[in-house]
Legacy VTK file of the C-alpha trace (Angstrom):
# vtk DataFile Version 3.0
C-alpha trace
ASCII
DATASET POLYDATA
POINTS 597 float
-17.707 43.872 64.616
-16.537 40.383 64.273
-17.743 37.463 62.278
-18.424 34.156 63.924
-15.910 31.336 63.829
-18.247 29.313 61.668
-18.659 32.161 59.445
-14.996 33.011 59.108
-14.136 29.334 58.334
-16.608 29.134 55.493
-15.307 32.335 54.021
-11.700 31.308 54.218
-12.226 27.959 52.690
-14.044 29.542 49.779
-11.600 32.263 49.287
-8.604 29.755 49.545
-10.166 27.592 46.814
-10.699 30.694 44.632
-7.091 31.961 45.073
-5.512 28.529 44.181
-7.535 28.358 41.045
-7.131 32.035 40.070
-3.349 32.085 40.723
-2.683 29.255 38.351
-4.685 30.953 35.598
-4.602 34.741 35.786
-4.711 37.748 38.033
-7.629 38.578 40.144
-9.342 41.305 42.051
-11.579 40.441 45.033
-14.165 41.976 47.328
-13.355 42.630 51.002
-14.595 40.021 53.360
-14.874 39.724 57.104
-11.251 39.058 58.347
-9.516 40.892 55.633
-7.506 43.999 56.504
-9.541 45.992 54.100
-12.891 45.085 55.823
-14.478 47.960 57.720
-13.641 48.244 61.344
-16.153 48.068 64.194
-15.997 51.867 64.537
-16.559 52.298 60.816
-19.726 49.998 60.958
-20.934 51.812 64.006
-20.547 55.260 62.412
-22.317 53.943 59.364
-25.182 52.489 61.445
-25.729 55.846 63.231
-26.719 57.435 59.823
-29.499 54.930 59.070
-33.268 55.096 59.901
-32.843 51.769 61.745
-29.798 50.330 63.532
-27.574 48.178 61.379
-28.325 44.400 61.749
-24.911 43.340 62.663
-23.575 39.873 63.409
-26.458 38.348 61.496
-26.683 34.596 61.755
-28.783 31.913 59.887
-32.120 31.496 61.186
-31.366 27.938 62.753
-28.365 29.319 64.737
-30.608 29.938 67.788
-30.765 26.137 68.088
-27.196 25.548 68.664
-26.106 25.496 72.284
-22.600 26.773 71.327
-24.061 29.639 69.284
-23.891 33.105 71.036
-27.575 33.678 70.140
-28.808 30.303 71.387
-32.307 30.444 72.793
-34.613 27.364 73.340
-37.781 29.474 72.958
-36.439 31.147 69.668
-35.416 27.766 68.471
-38.801 26.424 68.984
-40.355 29.345 66.912
-37.672 28.900 64.320
-38.300 25.268 63.928
-42.061 25.467 63.850
-41.708 27.990 60.930
-38.867 26.554 58.929
-41.255 25.775 55.984
-43.477 28.835 56.606
-43.009 31.024 53.515
-44.633 34.051 54.950
-42.549 33.907 58.147
-39.361 33.368 56.191
-40.274 36.171 53.858
-40.014 38.674 56.738
-36.536 37.557 57.956
-33.528 39.383 56.595
-31.390 36.280 57.220
-33.397 33.498 55.485
-33.901 32.237 51.992
-37.169 30.629 51.053
-35.093 27.475 50.221
-32.429 26.500 52.649
-29.973 25.198 50.108
-29.342 28.699 49.152
-28.330 29.580 52.840
-25.681 26.789 52.560
-22.119 27.222 50.989
-21.644 24.190 48.707
-18.032 24.224 47.523
-17.312 20.874 45.770
-17.963 18.104 48.280
-17.796 20.529 51.197
-21.166 21.825 52.625
-21.263 24.506 55.192
-24.661 25.025 56.386
-26.803 25.488 59.585
-29.641 22.917 59.630
-32.505 23.108 61.969
-31.866 19.478 62.966
-28.855 19.672 65.351
-28.867 15.842 66.016
-25.948 15.293 63.618
-24.596 18.819 63.602
-22.664 20.728 66.252
-21.547 23.742 64.272
-23.725 26.395 62.620
-21.768 27.616 59.659
-22.508 31.151 58.376
-22.784 29.752 54.947
-24.232 32.247 52.436
-26.038 34.376 54.967
-24.879 37.999 54.955
-23.233 38.862 58.241
-24.526 42.469 57.910
-27.915 43.805 56.723
-29.557 47.216 56.411
-33.287 47.294 57.034
-34.021 50.191 54.559
-37.107 52.385 54.915
-36.031 55.345 52.880
-34.233 56.109 49.676
-31.423 57.664 51.681
-30.791 54.377 53.562
-30.241 52.727 50.182
-27.992 55.543 48.967
-25.866 55.579 52.114
-25.622 51.689 52.007
-24.469 51.885 48.195
-21.878 54.518 49.080
-20.514 52.598 51.983
-20.313 49.344 50.035
-18.527 51.200 47.223
-16.177 52.914 49.651
-15.109 49.624 51.243
-15.208 47.291 48.275
-17.888 45.087 49.754
-20.077 42.511 48.148
-23.577 43.959 47.970
-26.760 41.956 47.827
-30.427 42.930 47.846
-33.159 40.805 49.416
-36.957 41.201 49.655
-38.748 38.010 50.351
-35.953 35.611 49.713
-38.089 33.801 47.067
-35.350 33.414 44.433
-34.155 30.366 42.693
-30.395 31.090 42.055
-29.473 32.306 45.559
-28.645 35.885 44.323
-30.358 37.546 47.302
-27.720 36.114 49.745
-23.986 36.060 49.486
-20.869 35.004 51.526
-19.464 37.956 53.531
-21.978 40.354 51.803
-23.531 43.569 53.045
-27.409 43.031 52.416
-30.029 45.578 51.469
-33.172 44.377 52.951
-36.087 46.052 51.020
-39.066 43.952 52.452
-40.387 46.883 54.509
-40.826 49.122 51.639
-44.517 48.685 51.541
-46.002 51.809 49.840
-49.011 51.175 47.611
-50.873 53.762 45.511
-53.555 53.137 42.895
-54.137 55.681 40.016
-57.102 56.247 37.601
-54.939 58.575 35.460
-51.288 57.822 35.869
-48.979 59.792 33.613
-45.154 58.919 33.807
-42.889 61.593 35.117
-41.402 63.670 32.230
-44.240 62.820 29.768
-45.097 65.578 27.244
-48.114 67.707 28.041
-51.305 65.949 26.920
-50.012 62.393 27.461
-53.068 60.262 28.180
-53.130 58.804 31.645
-53.724 55.130 32.480
-55.068 52.948 35.259
-51.926 51.958 37.281
-50.572 50.977 40.679
-47.233 52.131 42.152
-45.715 49.380 44.461
-42.896 49.637 46.941
-40.093 47.186 46.507
-41.227 45.031 49.418
-44.963 44.458 48.310
-45.795 40.874 47.737
-48.247 39.530 45.181
-50.593 38.388 47.976
-50.864 42.117 48.931
-51.011 43.440 45.390
-53.785 40.986 44.226
-55.868 41.689 47.384
-55.578 45.471 47.159
-56.130 45.579 43.393
-59.314 43.653 43.852
-60.472 46.167 46.333
-60.128 48.781 43.616
-61.893 46.368 41.193
-58.764 46.050 39.051
-56.346 43.250 38.357
-52.907 42.809 37.097
-50.704 39.961 35.823
-48.407 38.640 38.647
-46.625 35.739 40.093
-48.336 32.458 40.630
-46.757 31.211 43.939
-48.052 29.464 46.946
-48.785 31.991 49.651
-47.884 34.740 47.320
-44.446 35.367 48.648
-43.025 36.401 45.378
-42.154 40.128 45.398
-44.315 42.225 42.951
-42.148 45.214 42.389
-38.635 43.684 42.299
-37.047 40.477 40.978
-40.153 39.211 39.339
-40.569 42.356 37.286
-36.888 42.637 36.520
-36.638 39.032 35.340
-39.564 39.449 32.946
-42.555 38.155 34.945
-44.802 35.517 33.689
-48.362 34.989 35.081
-51.546 33.057 34.783
-52.968 36.295 33.455
-50.218 36.889 30.897
-52.414 35.251 28.137
-54.721 38.223 28.676
-52.441 41.225 29.761
-49.030 40.313 28.787
-45.770 39.696 30.744
-44.915 41.853 33.701
-42.337 43.825 31.755
-45.036 44.462 29.084
-47.100 46.196 31.752
-44.282 48.218 33.503
-44.722 51.984 33.194
-42.201 53.398 35.457
-39.430 52.433 37.959
-37.729 54.576 40.638
-34.107 53.234 41.327
-30.959 53.942 43.173
-28.053 53.417 40.719
-24.591 52.011 41.640
-23.325 55.550 41.880
-25.840 56.346 44.534
-28.063 58.591 42.542
-31.910 58.239 42.760
-33.443 58.351 39.338
-36.882 57.741 37.583
-36.826 55.511 34.550
-39.688 55.325 31.924
-40.192 55.783 28.227
-39.525 59.445 28.467
-36.579 59.530 30.966
-33.489 57.336 31.170
-34.874 55.215 28.364
-31.917 52.809 28.207
-32.271 52.126 31.861
-35.978 51.602 31.521
-35.306 49.081 28.742
-32.805 47.274 30.829
-34.866 47.046 33.902
-37.607 45.289 31.809
-36.011 42.003 31.794
-32.337 42.541 32.372
-32.553 40.938 35.785
-32.203 42.352 39.396
-30.451 44.103 40.901
-28.063 44.375 38.022
-29.030 47.892 36.801
-30.059 49.403 40.191
-31.996 48.826 43.355
-35.616 49.283 42.886
-37.565 51.570 45.241
-40.726 51.463 43.482
-42.470 50.012 40.361
-45.430 51.426 38.621
-47.425 49.065 36.377
-50.772 49.066 34.358
-53.870 47.682 36.039
-56.652 46.131 34.064
-60.416 45.386 34.221
-61.309 42.732 36.950
-63.552 40.053 35.045
-64.848 36.799 36.435
-63.024 33.662 35.558
-63.780 30.009 34.899
-61.276 27.545 36.368
-61.088 24.061 35.094
-59.424 21.348 37.323
-58.421 17.947 36.047
-56.414 15.026 37.191
-55.788 11.842 35.303
-53.332 8.869 35.787
-52.241 6.216 33.446
-51.895 2.704 34.917
-48.838 1.979 32.690
-46.080 3.834 30.951
-47.782 3.472 27.669
-51.080 4.887 29.046
-49.200 7.745 30.518
-47.630 8.502 27.197
-50.979 8.127 25.521
-52.309 10.766 28.068
-49.523 13.206 27.524
-49.809 12.723 23.769
-53.586 13.618 23.798
-52.837 16.654 25.937
-50.085 17.829 23.403
-52.554 17.442 20.552
-54.831 20.069 22.233
-52.343 22.188 24.108
-51.871 25.014 21.520
-55.622 24.940 20.530
-56.504 25.349 24.248
-54.269 28.386 24.556
-55.571 29.911 21.388
-59.175 29.379 22.486
-58.463 31.457 25.566
-57.208 29.169 28.269
-54.066 29.665 30.456
-52.886 28.050 33.614
-50.520 25.354 35.135
-50.152 21.684 34.105
-47.838 19.617 36.263
-47.034 16.113 35.428
-45.261 13.343 37.420
-45.973 9.942 38.836
-47.793 8.797 35.643
-50.311 11.671 36.365
-51.316 14.870 34.523
-52.729 17.775 36.512
-54.552 20.702 35.046
-55.426 23.990 36.823
-56.597 26.323 33.916
-58.178 29.712 33.699
-60.456 31.265 31.039
-62.096 34.718 31.292
-65.764 34.812 31.607
-68.399 32.659 33.405
-68.964 30.769 31.331
-65.912 31.172 29.143
-66.178 31.830 25.291
-67.855 28.951 23.392
-64.533 28.078 21.756
-62.857 27.615 25.053
-65.541 25.448 26.372
-65.652 23.248 23.229
-61.883 22.742 22.943
-61.601 21.745 26.746
-64.616 19.353 26.358
-63.018 17.799 23.282
-59.780 17.106 25.205
-61.598 15.596 28.149
-63.606 13.369 25.839
-60.586 12.308 23.957
-58.806 11.247 27.359
-61.912 9.415 28.579
-61.461 7.078 25.511
-57.877 6.202 26.457
-57.316 2.569 27.686
-55.674 2.532 31.086
-56.371 6.212 31.966
-58.372 7.037 35.071
-59.726 10.498 35.387
-60.307 11.321 39.008
-61.098 15.114 38.731
-62.731 16.972 35.897
-64.679 20.046 36.877
-65.230 23.755 36.274
-65.574 26.329 39.057
-66.631 29.919 38.520
-64.810 32.740 40.381
-66.048 36.370 40.521
-62.384 37.622 40.065
-58.830 36.450 39.874
-58.253 37.268 43.585
-60.928 34.721 44.524
-59.240 32.058 42.549
-55.882 32.981 43.984
-56.920 32.902 47.508
-58.619 29.481 47.252
-55.891 27.774 45.361
-52.606 29.333 46.395
-53.282 30.860 49.858
-55.834 28.472 51.570
-55.737 25.319 49.591
-58.440 23.697 51.695
-60.731 25.780 49.609
-59.298 24.770 46.343
-59.533 21.788 43.898
-57.273 19.549 41.963
-53.518 19.955 42.475
-52.491 21.223 45.844
-50.111 24.256 45.027
-49.306 25.018 48.628
-47.776 21.630 48.779
-46.152 21.947 45.443
-42.571 21.872 44.447
-40.030 23.169 43.869
-40.554 24.283 47.460
-39.304 23.918 51.042
-36.899 22.951 52.129
-34.834 22.801 48.970
-35.307 24.080 45.528
-33.471 23.174 42.305
-34.872 24.179 39.019
-34.237 24.192 35.238
-36.732 25.707 32.799
-37.063 26.169 29.108
-39.399 28.152 26.948
-41.171 25.823 24.592
-42.011 27.552 21.033
-45.313 26.634 19.755
-44.039 24.695 16.791
-42.485 22.293 19.172
-45.742 21.857 21.126
-47.763 21.542 17.926
-50.069 18.446 17.191
-47.431 17.114 14.796
-44.995 16.688 17.490
-47.491 15.302 20.096
-46.137 11.779 20.405
-42.335 12.609 20.295
-42.765 15.264 23.043
-44.965 13.000 25.056
-42.305 10.422 25.119
-39.722 13.013 26.251
-42.112 14.137 29.161
-42.673 10.728 30.237
-38.825 10.060 30.709
-38.526 13.037 32.966
-38.679 12.958 36.671
-41.500 15.273 36.370
-42.347 18.834 35.499
-44.719 21.829 35.949
-45.400 23.782 32.913
-46.951 27.332 32.774
-49.292 28.044 29.916
-48.558 31.821 29.945
-47.880 32.566 26.200
-50.130 33.802 23.436
-52.425 36.813 23.346
-50.527 39.959 24.096
-47.384 38.131 24.983
-47.240 36.984 21.327
-48.102 40.462 19.967
-45.886 42.732 21.879
-42.924 44.125 19.897
-39.927 42.200 21.347
-37.529 45.108 20.843
-39.361 47.158 23.431
-38.132 45.205 26.426
-34.913 43.243 27.323
-36.268 39.659 27.822
-35.408 37.117 25.205
-37.567 37.256 22.060
-38.341 33.578 22.581
-41.205 34.614 24.869
-43.083 35.989 21.773
-43.412 32.558 20.242
-44.342 30.277 23.123
-47.376 28.677 24.673
-45.781 27.104 27.729
-42.756 27.472 30.036
-41.579 24.089 31.180
-39.917 23.768 34.637
-38.517 20.337 35.687
-39.242 18.916 39.092
-36.463 17.052 40.887
-38.429 16.499 44.171
-41.977 16.549 45.320
-45.058 14.421 46.220
-44.213 10.926 45.468
-40.613 11.657 44.643
-37.510 10.877 46.797
-36.808 13.403 49.552
-33.722 15.543 48.956
-31.056 16.915 51.241
-28.658 19.851 50.767
-25.932 17.170 49.970
-28.003 15.935 47.143
-28.274 19.395 45.497
-25.141 19.225 43.311
-26.266 15.921 41.830
-29.732 16.947 41.314
-28.552 20.157 39.456
-26.581 18.027 37.138
-29.543 15.739 36.649
-31.836 18.536 35.653
-29.282 20.144 33.324
-28.844 16.808 31.540
-32.595 16.272 31.156
-33.212 19.767 29.861
-30.517 19.138 27.279
-33.141 17.679 24.918
-35.047 20.987 24.859
-32.052 23.001 24.282
-31.350 20.987 21.246
-34.964 20.946 19.997
-35.390 24.738 20.608
-31.995 26.503 20.844
-31.986 30.271 21.435
-33.349 32.563 20.232
-36.142 30.150 19.206
-36.232 28.861 22.755
-34.741 30.081 25.896
-34.955 30.161 29.733
-36.992 32.172 32.088
-34.424 34.303 34.222
-36.621 33.739 37.363
-36.600 29.905 36.849
-32.908 29.454 36.145
-30.692 26.383 35.690
-27.818 26.769 38.036
-25.575 25.017 35.584
-26.804 26.794 32.426
-23.669 27.238 30.223
-24.785 29.739 27.545
-26.951 31.564 30.030
-26.513 34.902 28.084
-28.297 33.390 25.115
-30.796 31.487 27.127
-31.910 34.608 29.068
-31.569 37.314 26.659
-30.750 36.107 23.146
-29.789 38.890 20.826
-30.386 41.467 23.525
-27.361 40.609 25.729
-24.843 42.783 23.782
-26.952 45.976 24.371
-27.551 44.930 28.124
-23.875 44.466 28.568
-22.946 47.909 27.195
-25.577 49.570 29.394
-24.429 47.715 32.456
-20.735 48.680 32.044
-21.822 52.326 31.660
-24.135 52.150 34.697
-21.865 50.013 36.996
-18.364 50.416 35.862
-17.043 49.289 39.200
-19.167 46.040 39.379
-21.077 46.868 42.581
-24.136 45.114 41.691
-23.090 41.840 40.193
-25.091 38.508 40.628
-24.327 34.979 39.481
-25.293 34.622 35.830
-26.119 38.309 35.737
-25.116 40.809 33.098
-21.378 41.250 33.102
-20.742 38.509 35.598
-18.628 36.347 33.197
-15.358 36.854 34.953
-16.571 36.488 38.546
-16.574 33.381 40.496
-19.894 31.739 41.589
-20.040 33.656 44.908
-19.023 37.070 43.240
-16.039 37.273 45.540
-13.177 37.395 43.042
-12.887 38.474 39.517
-10.307 37.205 37.003
-8.703 39.957 34.932
-6.250 39.879 32.195
LINES 1 598
597 0 1 2 3 4 5 6 7 8 9 10 11 12 13 14 15 16 17 18 19 20 21 22 23 24 25 26 27 28 29 30 31 32 33 34 35 36 37 38 39 40 41 42 43 44 45 46 47 48 49 50 51 52 53 54 55 56 57 58 59 60 61 62 63 64 65 66 67 68 69 70 71 72 73 74 75 76 77 78 79 80 81 82 83 84 85 86 87 88 89 90 91 92 93 94 95 96 97 98 99 100 101 102 103 104 105 106 107 108 109 110 111 112 113 114 115 116 117 118 119 120 121 122 123 124 125 126 127 128 129 130 131 132 133 134 135 136 137 138 139 140 141 142 143 144 145 146 147 148 149 150 151 152 153 154 155 156 157 158 159 160 161 162 163 164 165 166 167 168 169 170 171 172 173 174 175 176 177 178 179 180 181 182 183 184 185 186 187 188 189 190 191 192 193 194 195 196 197 198 199 200 201 202 203 204 205 206 207 208 209 210 211 212 213 214 215 216 217 218 219 220 221 222 223 224 225 226 227 228 229 230 231 232 233 234 235 236 237 238 239 240 241 242 243 244 245 246 247 248 249 250 251 252 253 254 255 256 257 258 259 260 261 262 263 264 265 266 267 268 269 270 271 272 273 274 275 276 277 278 279 280 281 282 283 284 285 286 287 288 289 290 291 292 293 294 295 296 297 298 299 300 301 302 303 304 305 306 307 308 309 310 311 312 313 314 315 316 317 318 319 320 321 322 323 324 325 326 327 328 329 330 331 332 333 334 335 336 337 338 339 340 341 342 343 344 345 346 347 348 349 350 351 352 353 354 355 356 357 358 359 360 361 362 363 364 365 366 367 368 369 370 371 372 373 374 375 376 377 378 379 380 381 382 383 384 385 386 387 388 389 390 391 392 393 394 395 396 397 398 399 400 401 402 403 404 405 406 407 408 409 410 411 412 413 414 415 416 417 418 419 420 421 422 423 424 425 426 427 428 429 430 431 432 433 434 435 436 437 438 439 440 441 442 443 444 445 446 447 448 449 450 451 452 453 454 455 456 457 458 459 460 461 462 463 464 465 466 467 468 469 470 471 472 473 474 475 476 477 478 479 480 481 482 483 484 485 486 487 488 489 490 491 492 493 494 495 496 497 498 499 500 501 502 503 504 505 506 507 508 509 510 511 512 513 514 515 516 517 518 519 520 521 522 523 524 525 526 527 528 529 530 531 532 533 534 535 536 537 538 539 540 541 542 543 544 545 546 547 548 549 550 551 552 553 554 555 556 557 558 559 560 561 562 563 564 565 566 567 568 569 570 571 572 573 574 575 576 577 578 579 580 581 582 583 584 585 586 587 588 589 590 591 592 593 594 595 596
């Protein structure tokens, strides 16, 4: 098996730059890449493929490669299909060779960008970039175990991909062997689930076991059929995976205010470890692994096959939609200040949801249980609306409540088919196709308290824009922080702020703009790092800042030392390393070479 010329050029340039840097500083050890003498031969790949449930996906190229006349897989009809779906999240989720955001398919190395854009007008070469040249479409545990063994024997970079909805590019990798888990679609609901290994007499719980490829769209829909609900990702079209990365990164949800974070609901994982063994982890078996999987990040501690989580009652919800715009900077600051004055009280009274702000406008998409919600929730929201009505220069264009019989009805109308929704159009929201750059910070409730309303409003107004998730409070606040691996900062927040570099009304971005945008977001977020340093504040692992310096503190706070110890024990040969993942400190950004003393 041979890599394409574009693929080999991208890899050789990256390795050359890594070697020059490393040779001047210290020794290094590197993964085997296409073109290296240690890379598996065609015969070895063929023998490996013959052991799998499905043939190896060899010579995998970027999705747009079919549009390049000089590409061996050029096809005008395939190009038409690929181009028509380049921003179709559901279509991209099912491809092993695509990211949801194309900047993660590109290899950005300083000022050099090696990518494969769909528009071939100004591009004659489709570079391999960060798309793995080989993938295994797993359908059994044995497929995963065999792939882990093969990668270990040949010192290959190993990556894991489900839907490709990932904001650091960890599911792709230069020259990597990919484990594609998207087709692990088993789903089973329980009225009386008892974890494996539990003592006799352990009380059963309502639960669902999900295969690693299950999406939140599927999980929400199927749970609703069982008249149950569960906290999960709030993403347009629901392409966030329900059982893998979202869970392993902590998992916040519009329902966290009522049911807790994803990791607070996890009951059991089945996992293939770096040594190839298939194990079960829960509060009774492999306890350290269970703790690590609940927030330690994927796939650092193992490749998840299935996840079992609690399910909850399925109450009706009241949604409140609101859009207001200030006709001047001062009016915009006044609007944000008023929001800040009511922010914590709204959460305490029972509201959760999302509140984007940009272009002098504030958008609210909020949820409260009950139709109508509790009197305190109604009264607090009404007080906020009346306060903004009195603000000079503020125009309210939307202020309405909508009753939904369950969360799935709300999710479908506002995140699947937005023609049925109200307020902010989340299916057109950003970060989103074709590029995504993020930075986030967990805002402790003392920072978002009324006493700081004006100061924080002025900070918000100076940002390009943001989308904040009101996901704290309730059981998120009361859960013992020592029981899971996420930063304890989660237990003291009301909202998680994500900065928006691009979007409606903002300048369009290209892949070439990504490095500068990353730096801008890092710089803008610096204010919040200073106002709420870890462990008071922190960063959501699934909404990472690519340039985060003290990422260990930001993601995990005081939990990092324990995670590092467990990681070294489980993965002594660094098979499952990702950028800014546990024990990645000495690896380069592409996890190709590691500096050693």
